Kinemage of the C-alpha trace (Angstrom):
@kinemage 1
@onewidth
@group {chain A} dominant
@subgroup {mainchain}
@vectorlist {calphas} color= white
{ca met a 1} P -195.982 132.868 -103.249
{ca pro a 2} L -193.440 132.165 -105.989
{ca arg a 3} L -193.811 128.747 -107.642
{ca phe a 4} L -191.016 126.618 -109.053
{ca ile a 5} L -190.822 123.585 -111.212
{ca val a 6} L -187.987 121.192 -110.238
{ca thr a 7} L -186.830 118.251 -112.262
{ca gly a 8} L -184.027 115.803 -111.741
{ca cys a 9} L -182.814 112.286 -111.899
{ca tyr a 10} L -182.274 109.635 -109.335
{ca thr a 11} L -178.683 108.427 -108.984
{ca gln a 12} L -177.730 104.779 -109.425
{ca ser a 13} L -177.243 104.371 -105.668
{ca ala a 14} L -180.638 105.878 -105.029
{ca leu a 15} L -182.273 103.402 -107.490
{ca lys a 16} L -180.452 100.501 -105.801
{ca gly a 17} L -181.780 101.653 -102.434
{ca met a 18} L -185.380 101.948 -103.772
{ca ile a 19} L -185.219 98.437 -105.138
{ca ala a 20} L -183.791 97.025 -101.856
{ca asn a 21} L -186.145 99.063 -99.628
{ca pro a 22} L -189.097 100.633 -101.509
{ca ser a 23} L -190.237 103.876 -100.054
{ca asp a 24} L -192.535 106.801 -100.679
{ca arg a 25} L -190.305 109.345 -102.400
{ca glu a 26} L -193.050 111.934 -102.423
{ca ala a 27} L -193.062 111.874 -98.579
{ca ala a 28} L -189.304 112.306 -98.558
{ca ala a 29} L -189.514 115.192 -100.997
{ca arg a 30} L -192.286 116.824 -98.985
{ca ala a 31} L -190.267 116.522 -95.824
{ca ile a 32} L -187.368 118.494 -97.120
{ca val a 33} L -189.546 121.112 -98.906
{ca asp a 34} L -191.511 121.564 -95.647
{ca ala a 35} L -188.340 121.889 -93.632
{ca ala a 36} L -187.111 124.557 -96.072
{ca gly a 37} L -190.306 126.559 -95.604
{ca gly a 38} L -192.129 125.663 -98.775
{ca thr a 39} L -195.120 123.676 -100.015
{ca leu a 40} L -194.879 120.655 -102.277
{ca glu a 41} L -197.879 121.137 -104.540
{ca ala a 42} L -197.223 118.194 -106.816
{ca tyr a 43} L -194.777 115.343 -107.274
{ca tyr a 44} L -194.626 113.211 -110.343
{ca leu a 45} L -192.459 110.426 -111.684
{ca thr a 46} L -191.688 111.123 -115.318
{ca thr a 47} L -190.224 109.446 -118.368
{ca gly a 48} L -187.654 111.003 -120.614
{ca lys a 49} L -184.592 113.053 -119.643
{ca thr a 50} L -185.590 113.242 -116.044
{ca asp a 51} L -187.048 110.955 -113.391
{ca phe a 52} L -189.215 113.281 -111.402
{ca leu a 53} L -190.961 116.668 -111.566
{ca met a 54} L -192.090 118.664 -108.557
{ca ile a 55} L -193.993 121.872 -108.281
{ca ile a 56} L -192.996 123.767 -105.188
{ca ser a 57} L -194.253 127.089 -103.720
{ca ile a 58} L -191.699 128.864 -101.567
{ca asp a 59} L -191.044 132.517 -100.745
{ca asp a 60} L -187.198 132.399 -100.845
{ca val a 61} L -185.438 130.677 -103.715
{ca thr a 62} L -182.314 130.389 -101.549
{ca asp a 63} L -184.285 128.190 -99.152
{ca leu a 64} L -185.358 126.009 -102.086
{ca gly a 65} L -181.730 125.822 -103.243
{ca ala a 66} L -180.612 124.796 -99.756
{ca gly a 67} L -183.147 121.951 -99.613
{ca leu a 68} L -182.167 120.745 -103.066
{ca met a 69} L -178.465 120.844 -101.996
{ca val a 70} L -179.275 118.507 -99.111
{ca ala a 71} L -180.891 115.943 -101.474
{ca gly a 72} L -178.060 116.247 -104.024
{ca ala a 73} L -175.381 115.979 -101.280
{ca ala a 74} L -177.013 112.807 -99.960
{ca gly a 75} L -176.242 111.294 -103.379
{ca ala a 76} L -179.938 110.560 -104.075
{ca ile a 77} L -180.543 112.938 -106.963
{ca cys a 78} L -178.607 114.589 -109.767
{ca asn a 79} L -179.221 116.826 -112.832
{ca ile a 80} L -181.411 119.073 -110.758
{ca gln a 81} L -183.093 121.889 -112.756
{ca thr a 82} L -185.157 124.596 -111.262
{ca gln a 83} L -187.430 126.987 -113.218
{ca arg a 84} L -189.603 129.743 -111.907
{ca ala a 85} L -193.221 129.377 -113.044
{ca phe a 86} L -195.714 132.150 -113.439
{ca asp a 87} L -199.536 131.910 -113.544
{ca ala a 88} L -201.624 133.591 -116.211
{ca ala a 89} L -202.393 136.641 -113.989
{ca ser a 90} L -198.720 137.260 -113.342
{ca phe a 91} L -197.955 136.941 -117.028
{ca thr a 92} L -200.737 139.532 -117.845
{ca ala a 93} L -199.269 141.914 -115.245
{ca met a 94} L -195.822 141.478 -116.906
{ca gln a 95} L -197.294 142.304 -120.294
{ca lys a 96} L -198.977 145.475 -118.933
{ca lys a 97} L -195.690 146.573 -117.290
{ca ala a 98} L -193.773 145.880 -120.549
{ca ala a 99} L -196.322 148.069 -122.344
{ca ala a 100} L -195.611 150.887 -119.843
{ca leu a 101} L -191.902 150.447 -120.143
{ca ala a 102} L -191.754 150.102 -123.973
{ca ser a 103} L -191.326 153.753 -124.783
{ca thr a 104} L -188.237 154.056 -122.534
{ca tyr a 105} L -186.094 151.575 -124.487
{ca ala a 106} L -184.095 152.398 -127.600
{ca ala a 107} L -183.061 149.414 -129.716
{ca pro a 108} L -179.520 149.362 -131.081
{ca gly a 109} L -179.059 150.935 -134.475
């Protein structure tokens, strides 16, 4: 199943809500990921340019996008970034496929 790394930031209104009424944001993230048909493998609060990082497995990236749209439209998160992640076995397979394809490409010049 494809795996994605999702990062983002909490909005000012979300932070105000968390202060006024502390809640388990991992549970909230898990609920929307589950509803979209995926699995939340990991959820971390982070420092730096983003506030959270999630590792999500899901078959259809459009389902992931729909779930992230819901959270973004609710005004809770912003600056959402999604990256496809590949394990070592997948990367080895890519290298082998590239080796097989290499003779078919002609570089410019």
